[in-house]
C-alpha positions as CSV (number, residue, x, y, z in Angstrom):
1,M,-134.9,-115.1,-100.7
2,S,-137.7,-116.0,-103.1
3,D,-139.7,-112.9,-103.4
4,I,-139.6,-109.8,-105.7
5,L,-139.0,-106.3,-104.3
6,I,-140.7,-103.6,-106.3
7,V,-139.4,-100.1,-105.7
8,D,-141.3,-97.2,-107.3
9,D,-142.4,-93.7,-106.0
10,E,-145.7,-94.0,-107.9
11,R,-148.1,-96.1,-105.8
12,D,-150.3,-97.0,-108.8
13,I,-147.3,-98.4,-110.8
14,R,-145.9,-100.5,-108.0
15,E,-149.2,-101.9,-107.0
16,L,-150.0,-102.7,-110.7
17,I,-146.7,-104.5,-111.1
18,S,-147.4,-106.3,-107.9
19,D,-150.9,-107.4,-109.0
20,I,-149.6,-108.7,-112.3
21,L,-146.8,-110.7,-110.7
22,E,-148.9,-112.2,-107.9
23,D,-151.4,-113.4,-110.5
24,E,-148.4,-115.3,-112.0
25,G,-147.6,-116.9,-108.6
26,Y,-144.8,-114.6,-107.5
27,A,-144.6,-113.2,-103.9
28,T,-143.8,-109.4,-103.8
29,R,-142.8,-106.7,-101.4
30,L,-143.3,-102.9,-102.1
31,A,-141.3,-99.8,-101.3
32,G,-142.0,-96.3,-102.3
33,N,-138.7,-94.6,-101.4
34,S,-135.0,-95.4,-100.9
35,D,-135.3,-95.7,-97.1
36,D,-138.1,-98.3,-97.3
37,A,-136.1,-100.1,-100.1
38,M,-133.0,-100.3,-98.1
39,A,-134.8,-101.5,-95.0
40,A,-136.5,-104.3,-97.0
41,I,-133.2,-105.3,-98.5
42,N,-131.4,-105.4,-95.2
43,A,-134.2,-107.4,-93.6
44,E,-133.9,-110.0,-96.2
45,A,-132.4,-109.9,-99.7
46,P,-135.0,-110.6,-102.4
47,A,-134.6,-113.0,-105.3
48,L,-135.2,-110.1,-107.7
49,M,-135.6,-106.3,-107.6
50,I,-137.6,-104.1,-109.8
51,L,-136.3,-100.6,-109.4
52,D,-137.5,-97.2,-110.7
53,I,-134.5,-95.1,-111.7
54,W,-136.1,-91.8,-110.5
55,L,-137.4,-91.7,-107.0
56,K,-139.0,-88.5,-105.6
57,D,-138.5,-87.4,-102.0
58,S,-135.6,-90.0,-101.5
59,Q,-132.1,-89.7,-100.2
60,M,-130.9,-92.1,-102.9
61,D,-131.9,-92.4,-106.5
62,G,-132.1,-95.7,-108.4
63,I,-128.4,-95.7,-109.5
64,D,-127.3,-95.2,-105.8
65,I,-129.6,-98.1,-104.7
66,L,-128.3,-100.2,-107.6
67,K,-124.7,-99.6,-106.6
68,T,-125.4,-100.6,-103.0
69,V,-127.3,-103.7,-103.9
70,K,-124.6,-105.0,-106.4
71,R,-122.0,-104.3,-103.7
72,D,-123.7,-106.0,-100.8
73,N,-125.9,-108.6,-102.6
74,P,-124.2,-109.2,-105.9
75,D,-126.3,-112.3,-106.7
76,V,-129.6,-110.3,-106.7
77,P,-130.7,-109.3,-110.3
78,V,-132.0,-105.7,-110.6
79,V,-134.4,-104.9,-113.3
80,I,-134.6,-101.0,-114.0
81,I,-137.8,-99.2,-114.8
82,S,-137.2,-96.1,-116.9
83,G,-139.2,-93.4,-118.6
84,H,-138.8,-92.7,-122.4
85,G,-136.4,-89.8,-121.7
86,N,-134.2,-91.8,-119.5
87,I,-132.9,-94.6,-121.9
88,E,-129.3,-93.4,-121.8
89,I,-129.4,-93.5,-118.0
90,A,-130.9,-97.0,-118.1
91,V,-128.1,-98.2,-120.4
92,A,-125.6,-96.7,-118.0
93,A,-127.4,-98.7,-115.2
94,I,-126.8,-101.9,-117.2
95,K,-123.0,-101.1,-117.1
96,Q,-123.3,-100.7,-113.4
97,G,-124.6,-104.2,-113.1
98,A,-128.4,-104.0,-113.7
99,Y,-129.9,-107.1,-115.3
100,D,-132.2,-105.4,-117.8
101,F,-134.4,-102.4,-118.2
102,I,-138.2,-101.9,-119.0
103,E,-139.4,-98.7,-120.5
104,K,-142.5,-97.0,-119.3
105,P,-145.3,-97.4,-120.3
106,F,-144.4,-101.0,-120.2
107,N,-146.0,-104.0,-122.1
108,I,-147.2,-106.7,-119.7
109,D,-146.0,-109.5,-121.8
110,Q,-142.6,-107.9,-122.1
111,L,-142.5,-107.3,-118.4
112,L,-143.3,-111.0,-117.7
113,V,-140.6,-112.2,-120.2
114,V,-137.9,-110.1,-118.5
115,I,-139.1,-111.1,-114.9
116,R,-139.1,-114.9,-115.9
117,R,-135.5,-114.7,-117.3
118,A,-134.3,-112.6,-114.3
119,M,-135.9,-115.1,-111.8
120,E,-134.2,-118.0,-113.6
121,T,-130.9,-116.2,-113.4
122,S,-131.4,-115.6,-109.7
123,R,-132.2,-119.3,-109.2
124,L,-129.0,-120.4,-111.0
125,R,-126.8,-118.0,-109.1
126,R,-128.1,-119.3,-105.8
127,E,-127.5,-122.9,-106.9
128,N,-124.0,-122.0,-108.2
129,S,-123.2,-120.4,-104.8
130,S,-124.4,-123.4,-102.9
131,L,-122.2,-125.7,-105.1
132,R,-119.2,-123.6,-104.3
133,R,-119.6,-123.9,-100.6
134,P,-117.7,-126.7,-98.8
135,E,-119.4,-130.0,-98.4
136,A,-120.6,-131.2,-95.0
137,S,-117.8,-133.7,-95.0
138,Q,-115.3,-130.7,-94.8
139,S,-116.8,-129.8,-91.4
140,K,-117.3,-133.3,-90.0
141,M,-115.2,-133.9,-86.9
142,V,-114.4,-137.4,-85.7
143,G,-113.4,-138.8,-82.4
144,A,-114.5,-139.9,-78.9
145,S,-111.6,-139.2,-76.6
146,A,-111.9,-137.0,-73.5
147,S,-109.8,-134.2,-75.3
148,F,-112.0,-134.4,-78.4
149,R,-115.2,-134.3,-76.4
150,G,-113.8,-131.2,-74.5
151,L,-113.1,-129.5,-77.8
152,I,-116.5,-130.2,-79.3
153,S,-118.2,-128.9,-76.1
154,Q,-116.3,-125.6,-76.5
155,L,-117.0,-125.3,-80.2
156,D,-120.8,-126.0,-79.7
157,K,-120.9,-123.1,-77.2
158,V,-119.8,-120.6,-79.8
159,T,-121.7,-121.7,-82.9
160,K,-124.8,-119.7,-82.4
161,S,-123.0,-116.4,-81.5
162,N,-121.1,-114.0,-83.6
163,G,-118.2,-113.8,-81.1
164,R,-114.8,-113.9,-82.7
165,V,-112.9,-117.1,-82.0
166,M,-109.1,-117.7,-81.8
167,L,-108.1,-121.4,-82.4
168,S,-104.7,-122.3,-81.1
169,G,-102.9,-125.6,-81.6
170,P,-100.0,-127.3,-83.4
171,A,-99.8,-127.4,-87.2
172,G,-101.9,-130.2,-88.7
173,S,-104.1,-130.6,-85.6
174,G,-107.3,-129.6,-87.4
175,K,-107.9,-125.9,-86.6
176,E,-109.4,-125.1,-90.0
177,L,-111.8,-128.1,-89.6
178,A,-112.8,-126.7,-86.3
179,A,-113.5,-123.3,-87.9
180,R,-115.6,-125.0,-90.6
181,Y,-117.4,-126.9,-87.9
182,I,-118.4,-123.6,-86.2
183,H,-119.5,-122.2,-89.5
184,A,-121.6,-125.3,-90.5
185,K,-123.4,-125.2,-87.1
186,S,-124.0,-121.4,-87.1
187,N,-126.9,-119.3,-88.6
188,R,-124.4,-118.3,-91.3
189,A,-124.1,-121.9,-92.6
190,Q,-125.6,-121.0,-96.0
191,A,-123.3,-118.0,-96.5
192,P,-119.7,-118.2,-97.7
193,F,-116.7,-119.5,-95.6
194,V,-113.6,-117.8,-96.9
195,T,-110.0,-118.7,-95.9
196,V,-107.2,-116.1,-95.8
197,N,-103.9,-118.0,-95.8
198,C,-101.9,-115.4,-94.0
199,A,-98.6,-117.3,-94.5
200,G,-99.2,-118.0,-98.2
201,V,-99.7,-114.4,-99.5
202,E,-96.8,-112.2,-100.2
203,P,-96.9,-109.2,-97.9
204,E,-97.0,-106.7,-100.8
205,N,-100.1,-108.4,-102.1
206,M,-102.0,-108.9,-98.9
207,E,-104.1,-105.8,-99.1
208,D,-105.1,-106.5,-102.7
209,V,-106.1,-110.0,-101.7
210,L,-108.1,-108.8,-98.7
211,F,-109.7,-105.6,-99.8
212,G,-109.8,-106.0,-103.6
213,R,-108.8,-103.3,-106.1
214,E,-110.1,-101.0,-108.6
215,T,-108.2,-100.1,-111.8
216,A,-109.0,-98.6,-115.2
217,E,-107.6,-101.6,-117.0
218,R,-109.4,-104.4,-115.1
219,G,-112.3,-102.5,-113.4
220,L,-113.6,-103.7,-110.0
221,E,-111.9,-106.9,-108.5
222,K,-113.4,-108.1,-105.2
223,G,-111.1,-109.1,-102.3
224,L,-111.7,-112.0,-99.9
225,L,-113.4,-109.9,-97.3
226,E,-116.0,-108.8,-99.8
227,Q,-116.4,-112.3,-101.0
228,A,-117.1,-113.4,-97.4
229,H,-119.9,-110.9,-96.9
230,G,-122.6,-112.4,-94.7
231,G,-120.5,-115.4,-93.8
232,V,-117.2,-116.2,-92.1
233,V,-113.7,-115.1,-92.9
234,Y,-111.1,-117.4,-91.4
235,F,-107.6,-116.0,-90.9
236,D,-105.3,-119.1,-91.1
237,E,-102.1,-118.6,-89.1
238,V,-102.8,-115.0,-88.3
239,A,-99.5,-114.4,-86.8
240,D,-98.0,-114.3,-90.2
241,M,-100.2,-111.3,-91.3
242,P,-98.0,-108.3,-92.2
243,I,-97.9,-105.7,-89.4
244,G,-99.1,-102.9,-91.8
245,T,-102.2,-104.9,-92.8
246,Q,-103.0,-105.6,-89.1
247,S,-103.9,-102.0,-88.4
248,K,-106.2,-101.9,-91.4
249,I,-107.9,-105.2,-90.4
250,L,-108.3,-103.7,-86.9
251,R,-110.1,-100.8,-88.5
252,V,-112.4,-103.2,-90.5
253,L,-113.3,-104.9,-87.3
254,V,-114.3,-101.7,-85.7
255,D,-116.2,-100.1,-88.7
256,Q,-117.3,-103.1,-90.6
257,Q,-116.4,-101.3,-93.8
258,F,-113.2,-100.6,-95.9
259,T,-112.1,-99.1,-99.2
260,R,-110.7,-101.2,-102.0
261,V,-107.1,-100.5,-103.2
262,G,-107.3,-97.7,-105.8
263,G,-111.0,-97.0,-105.0
264,T,-112.9,-94.4,-103.2
265,D,-116.3,-96.0,-102.2
266,K,-116.8,-97.5,-98.8
267,V,-117.6,-101.2,-98.9
268,R,-119.8,-102.5,-96.1
269,V,-119.3,-106.1,-94.9
270,D,-121.1,-108.2,-92.3
271,L,-118.5,-110.8,-91.3
272,R,-117.9,-113.3,-88.4
273,V,-114.1,-113.6,-87.9
274,I,-112.4,-116.8,-86.8
275,S,-108.6,-116.9,-86.5
276,S,-106.0,-119.6,-85.9
277,T,-102.3,-119.7,-84.8
278,N,-99.7,-122.3,-83.9
279,R,-97.5,-119.6,-82.3
280,D,-97.6,-117.7,-79.0
281,L,-99.2,-114.4,-80.0
282,E,-98.3,-112.8,-76.7
283,Q,-94.6,-113.4,-77.6
284,A,-95.2,-112.0,-81.0
285,I,-96.7,-108.9,-79.4
286,A,-93.6,-108.5,-77.2
287,A,-91.4,-108.9,-80.2
288,G,-93.3,-106.1,-82.0
289,T,-94.6,-108.4,-84.9
290,F,-98.3,-108.5,-83.8
291,R,-100.5,-105.7,-82.8
292,Q,-101.9,-105.9,-79.2
293,E,-105.2,-104.2,-80.1
294,L,-105.8,-106.7,-82.9
295,Y,-105.0,-109.6,-80.6
296,H,-107.7,-108.4,-78.1
297,R,-110.2,-108.0,-80.9
298,L,-109.6,-111.5,-82.3
299,N,-109.1,-113.4,-79.0
300,V,-112.5,-112.9,-77.6
301,V,-113.2,-116.7,-77.3
302,P,-109.8,-118.7,-77.1
303,I,-110.2,-122.4,-77.9
304,S,-107.2,-124.9,-77.8
305,V,-107.3,-127.6,-80.4
306,P,-105.5,-130.7,-79.0
307,S,-102.6,-132.5,-80.8
308,L,-103.0,-136.0,-82.1
309,E,-100.7,-137.1,-79.2
310,E,-103.4,-135.8,-76.7
311,R,-106.1,-137.9,-78.4
312,R,-104.4,-141.1,-79.3
313,E,-107.6,-143.1,-78.6
314,D,-109.1,-141.4,-81.7
315,I,-106.4,-142.6,-84.2
316,P,-108.2,-145.8,-85.3
317,T,-111.5,-144.0,-85.7
318,L,-109.7,-141.2,-87.7
319,A,-107.8,-143.7,-89.8
320,A,-111.1,-145.4,-90.7
321,H,-112.6,-142.0,-91.5
322,F,-109.7,-141.2,-93.9
323,I,-110.0,-144.5,-95.6
324,E,-113.7,-143.9,-96.3
325,E,-112.8,-140.3,-97.6
326,C,-110.1,-141.7,-99.9
327,N,-112.5,-144.3,-101.2
328,T,-115.3,-141.7,-101.9
329,A,-113.1,-138.9,-103.3
330,Q,-110.4,-140.9,-105.2
331,G,-111.8,-144.3,-105.6
332,L,-108.9,-145.9,-103.5
333,P,-109.6,-149.3,-102.1
334,K,-111.9,-149.4,-99.0
335,R,-109.9,-151.5,-96.6
336,D,-110.3,-152.4,-92.9
337,L,-107.6,-151.6,-90.4
338,S,-106.1,-154.6,-88.6
339,D,-105.8,-154.6,-84.8
340,D,-102.0,-154.7,-85.1
341,A,-102.0,-151.8,-87.5
342,A,-104.3,-149.8,-85.2
343,A,-102.2,-150.5,-82.2
344,L,-99.0,-149.5,-84.0
345,L,-100.6,-146.2,-85.3
346,Q,-101.4,-145.4,-81.7
347,T,-97.9,-145.8,-80.5
348,M,-96.2,-143.8,-83.3
349,V,-94.9,-140.3,-82.9
350,W,-97.1,-137.7,-84.9
351,P,-95.2,-134.4,-85.3
352,G,-97.5,-133.6,-88.2
353,N,-100.7,-134.5,-86.2
354,V,-104.0,-135.4,-87.9
355,R,-102.7,-134.1,-91.3
356,Q,-99.8,-136.5,-91.1
357,L,-102.1,-139.4,-90.2
358,K,-104.4,-138.7,-93.2
359,N,-101.3,-138.5,-95.5
360,M,-100.1,-141.9,-94.2
361,V,-103.4,-143.5,-94.7
362,E,-103.6,-142.3,-98.3
363,R,-100.0,-143.4,-99.0
364,V,-100.8,-146.9,-97.8
365,L,-104.0,-147.1,-99.8
366,I,-102.1,-146.0,-103.0
367,L,-99.1,-148.3,-102.5
368,G,-100.9,-151.4,-101.1
369,D,-102.2,-154.3,-103.0
370,G,-105.8,-153.3,-102.3
371,T,-107.0,-156.5,-100.7
372,G,-107.6,-157.5,-97.1
373,P,-107.1,-155.4,-94.0
374,I,-104.3,-153.0,-93.6
375,E,-101.4,-154.8,-91.7
376,A,-98.8,-153.2,-89.4
377,R,-96.1,-154.2,-91.8
378,E,-97.6,-151.9,-94.5
379,L,-97.1,-148.8,-92.3
380,P,-94.1,-146.5,-92.9
381,G,-91.6,-146.8,-90.2
382,S,-92.8,-150.3,-89.1
383,E,-89.7,-152.1,-90.5
384,E,-87.8,-154.1,-87.9
385,P,-84.3,-155.4,-88.0
386,A,-84.1,-158.9,-89.7
387,G,-83.8,-161.8,-87.4
388,E,-84.4,-165.5,-87.3
389,E,-88.1,-166.4,-87.2
390,G,-89.5,-166.2,-83.7
391,R,-86.6,-164.0,-82.4
392,V,-86.8,-160.4,-81.1
393,V,-83.7,-158.4,-82.1
394,L,-82.6,-156.2,-79.2
395,S,-81.3,-152.7,-79.5
396,G,-77.7,-152.2,-78.7
397,A,-78.4,-150.3,-75.4
398,L,-80.8,-153.0,-74.1
399,A,-78.4,-155.8,-75.0
400,T,-75.7,-154.4,-72.8
401,L,-77.8,-154.3,-69.5
402,P,-78.0,-157.0,-66.9
403,L,-81.1,-159.1,-67.2
404,R,-83.0,-157.4,-64.3
405,E,-82.4,-153.8,-65.6
406,A,-83.1,-154.8,-69.1
407,R,-86.4,-156.3,-68.1
408,E,-87.3,-153.2,-66.1
409,A,-86.4,-150.9,-69.0
410,F,-88.5,-153.0,-71.4
411,E,-91.5,-153.1,-69.1
412,R,-91.3,-149.3,-68.4
413,E,-91.2,-148.4,-72.1
414,Y,-93.8,-150.9,-73.0
415,L,-96.3,-149.8,-70.3
416,L,-95.6,-146.1,-71.0
417,T,-96.4,-146.7,-74.7
418,Q,-99.6,-148.6,-73.9
419,I,-100.8,-146.1,-71.3
420,N,-100.2,-143.2,-73.7
421,R,-102.0,-145.1,-76.5
422,F,-105.1,-145.4,-74.3
423,G,-105.0,-141.8,-73.2
424,G,-104.0,-142.5,-69.6
425,N,-106.9,-144.9,-69.1
426,I,-105.6,-147.6,-66.6
427,S,-108.6,-149.9,-67.0
428,R,-108.3,-150.1,-70.7
429,T,-104.5,-150.5,-70.5
430,A,-104.7,-153.3,-67.8
431,N,-107.3,-155.2,-70.1
432,F,-105.1,-154.9,-73.1
433,V,-101.8,-156.1,-71.4
434,G,-103.6,-158.8,-69.6
435,M,-103.2,-157.7,-65.9
436,E,-105.5,-156.9,-63.1
437,R,-105.9,-153.1,-62.6
438,S,-104.4,-153.3,-59.0
439,A,-101.5,-155.3,-60.2
440,L,-100.8,-152.8,-63.0
441,H,-100.8,-150.0,-60.4
442,R,-98.3,-151.8,-58.3
443,K,-96.1,-152.5,-61.4
444,L,-96.2,-148.9,-62.4
445,K,-95.3,-147.7,-59.0
446,S,-92.4,-150.1,-58.8
447,L,-91.1,-148.8,-62.2
448,G,-91.5,-145.2,-61.2
449,V,-94.3,-144.3,-63.7
450,V,-97.1,-141.8,-62.9
451,T,-100.2,-141.3,-65.0
452,S,-102.8,-138.7,-65.6
453,S,-105.8,-138.8,-67.9
454,K,-104.7,-135.6,-69.7
455,A,-100.9,-136.1,-70.0
456,G,-100.8,-139.9,-70.3
457,A,-97.8,-141.4,-68.5
458,R,-94.3,-140.3,-67.7
459,V,-91.3,-141.5,-65.6
460,A,-91.5,-140.0,-62.2
461,H,-88.4,-141.2,-60.5
462,L,-86.1,-138.6,-62.2
463,D,-88.3,-135.8,-61.0
464,E,-88.4,-137.2,-57.5
465,E,-84.6,-137.4,-57.3
466,E,-84.3,-133.8,-58.5
467,D,-86.8,-132.7,-55.8
468,A,-84.8,-134.7,-53.2
469,Q,-81.6,-133.0,-54.3
470,A,-83.2,-129.6,-54.2
471,G,-84.5,-130.2,-50.7
């Protein structure tokens, strides 16, 4: 997007303008009719367009082309060329979004002044658009666990396609981050990434937000779909989209065009659609709150985003990443994470998933004294009942058991916690607790604990008793 497209039905004029501009160091492309002009724009949007207002033997005149360009490529400045008798039409073109107009026969110096100003405008618009796009850090994914590696493998497979992706997973697990990762690695990375918060928009306003509107008082207001043209639109928690809007989105996916609320013109869009949900959409379909046709259109490539519990090994790495982020963005202290704090984080319950971990890290950095590593005692929920120094205070239930049963209950809970902390990895668990791998296996068997690399560990003896009773 660095050249100038010259559209004029008179060959001598377009070649003259081209020669003048190329002498000044500009690259140019030429078109003699509306078909050639639209083909050139669709192949690659120019940095600037010089457009004759009258085009002989063309399906579209200059005003029609101007409207289309400003609709589909609003950042491209359009300079109108007009004959002496067309000044009123040229002024009308300015109102339609043209940058400026040049009257025939034109003065070369005047032409160059207008072109330089328009090219500078084009450059500033492109820079402004790039500044509005999310930084690379917003698409950076952190982790090394088996669950995380499996997720990245699936995401990498869909980055280069335009296939629609449905991300499922619990709230706070990082579904939007996964969507941004796909966008950042795709051939649409330099185009917009626009989020539609389906749960955060009032149902009666959803169509205005998505499609935009045209009113006499406020003119043309672009919706989110139009703003995402050329890039990615992300439907966050798509199950919350109003049922009436769903049918219209389905039509957009089929036709790649829509009409603004209150308008009559068709708006063409080129979009990649990524959606997310933390609910069972098939249940929503059965309940009549989600359209089955839309589900099949959006669910071309389903990808499951794991909960934080499924990737506990990543917690220390994620915490360190959030500490770095808080330092860079907010100037909060850049502290290390002690081994005890990391171990405690890995054993905690995380209903809010990665988002909850990030919030906890930020809270600790704000409330802490800002010196030294973060210790386990600084973490919310780490408080223990007061006891004499060197004593462990027993829970009421454990204190009432005979010694042997109390020891088994403690060992079972302790080993379950450590195995889940290390994602079901027996070797790493054995190393941490100070046991030989074979000895740990024997201990787990005696305590009725079974493990798997995906589910971590659980108590098996209850299931076995139920199976025996069923038999």
